C-alpha positions as CSV (number, residue, x, y, z in Angstrom):
1,M,16.6,21.4,-24.8
2,R,13.7,19.5,-24.0
3,N,15.8,17.3,-21.7
4,L,16.9,19.8,-19.9
5,A,13.6,20.6,-18.6
6,F,12.8,17.0,-18.1
7,V,15.4,16.5,-15.6
8,G,14.6,20.1,-14.2
9,V,10.7,18.7,-13.3
10,L,12.5,15.6,-12.3
11,L,14.8,16.9,-9.8
12,L,12.0,19.3,-8.3
13,V,9.8,15.5,-8.0
14,L,12.5,14.0,-6.4
15,G,13.5,17.2,-4.1
16,L,9.6,17.6,-3.0
17,L,9.4,13.8,-1.8
18,S,12.9,14.1,0.2
19,F,10.9,16.4,2.5
20,V,8.1,13.5,2.8
21,V,8.7,10.3,2.3
22,P,10.8,8.3,4.8
23,I,13.6,5.6,3.8
24,P,13.5,2.8,5.6
25,H,16.8,1.1,7.1
26,R,17.4,-1.9,8.9
27,E,20.2,-3.6,10.8
28,N,20.5,-6.7,12.6
29,H,22.6,-7.2,15.5
30,S,23.5,-10.8,16.1
31,M,25.8,-13.5,17.0
32,K,26.4,-16.6,16.2
33,I,27.6,-19.4,18.5
34,G,27.8,-22.9,16.7
35,D,25.0,-23.8,15.0
36,T,22.6,-21.3,17.0
37,R,22.0,-17.8,16.5
38,I,21.2,-15.3,19.1
39,G,20.1,-11.8,18.1
40,A,18.0,-8.8,16.9
41,R,16.8,-6.7,14.0
42,T,16.2,-2.9,14.1
43,E,14.2,-1.4,11.8
44,S,13.7,2.5,11.9
45,D,12.4,5.1,9.0
46,Q,14.5,7.9,8.1
47,K,14.0,11.1,6.2
48,L,17.3,12.7,4.2
49,P,18.6,15.8,5.4
50,P,16.9,18.9,4.5
51,E,20.1,20.1,2.8
52,V,19.8,17.2,0.4
53,G,16.0,18.2,-0.2
54,I,17.0,21.8,-1.0
55,I,20.2,21.2,-3.4
56,L,17.4,18.7,-5.1
57,L,15.0,21.7,-5.6
58,A,17.7,24.6,-6.7
59,G,19.1,22.3,-9.0
60,G,15.7,21.5,-10.5
61,V,14.7,24.9,-11.0
62,L,18.0,26.1,-12.7
63,S,17.5,22.9,-14.8
64,L,14.4,23.9,-15.7
65,V,14.7,27.5,-16.2
66,L,17.9,26.6,-18.5
67,G,16.1,23.8,-20.1
68,V,12.8,26.6,-20.9
69,S,15.4,29.6,-21.9
70,K,16.8,27.6,-24.4
71,T,13.6,27.1,-26.5
């Protein structure tokens, strides 16, 4: 059952990182006319919704508790 404890730790780390680390997002807004391309590129950094982090943390705690109690 060490694998379940390892998954729990991994989910806890991912849950904590989801609150801190932004995810880069790029979009191209362009139009091609003949051989010419006219447009703009937008870049933004967005964080995951807090609900995702809470679910990851809860799953990590649950997996960790189940993994430790089975050994």
